[in-house]
N, C-alpha and C positions, 0 to 999 in steps of 0.2 A: 504494500500500500504506500502510495506516495504521500508524504506529509511535507507541506511547505510552511515554513515559519517566516513571516514577513509582516511588517507594519502595513495597515490598510492604506496609509498615505503613499506607499511605494507604488501601488497600482493606479493611483489617481493622476500621476504626473509621468509623462512618457520618459523624460530625462532620468527621473529617479528609477523608473522601471528598467531602463537600459543599464544604469549604474548597478542596480541590484543583480541583474542577469550577468553583467561583466564580473562582478565580485564572485558569483557562484561558479562561473566558467573558470575563473582564475583558480579557485579552490579545487575544482574538479581536475584541472590540468596538473596542479601541484600534487594532487593525490595519486597521479599516475593514470587517470582515466584516459583511454584512447579516444580517437575521434568518433568511432562508432558508438561507444558507450555514452559519450556526451550527446550525440545525436539522438540516441534512444531516450536519454533523460529529458532532452528538450521536447521530444514527442510526448512523453508522459506529462510534462508540465503543460503543454498545449491542450491535451485532453482534459486535464484537471481544470484549467481555466475555462474551457468551453462548457464544461458541465457545472461549474461551481461559482464562477465569478462573472458579474455583469460588467461589460466594458465600461471604463471610466473616462475614456478620451477617444478622439477620432481614430488614432492609430490602432488602438486596441479593437475598436469596432470593425475596422477593415480586416484585421487579422481574424477576428471572430467570424465575420461573414465568409472570408475565404476558407477557413477551417470547416465551417458548417457545410459547404458544398464540395469539399475535397474528398477523394477516396483515401484509403490508407497510405498508398504510395505518395500521393500528393501532400498529405499531412506530414509525412516524413520529410519531404522536400521543403515544406514551409518551416518545419522545425530546424532543419539544417541551415536554411537561409537565415533564420534568426540568429543562430550561433555565428554564422559568417558575418552578419551585420555587426554583431557585438565585437567580434574580433577585429574587423576592419575599422571600427570607430575608435579603436585604440583606448578603450575605457578600461582595459585590464592591464 
């Protein structure tokens, strides 16, 4: 079971959300998780948010809408793109 611990305010602001994800990505990489494991974790987080969290901003709404129409392979692609976005933004 995936358990996420974060402050509610983290999901209300896109920049704080990116920073939160970058921090988690950094910890996962330091713990030795490989790219595939990180992608799988991102996929689980995406599913968790789709099922349990109402989008708080426009960016999250777009992700939610894309996730809702995507098949499993496309959802994995979205999750991997979010990881790549966080890596490319240099927040970690």
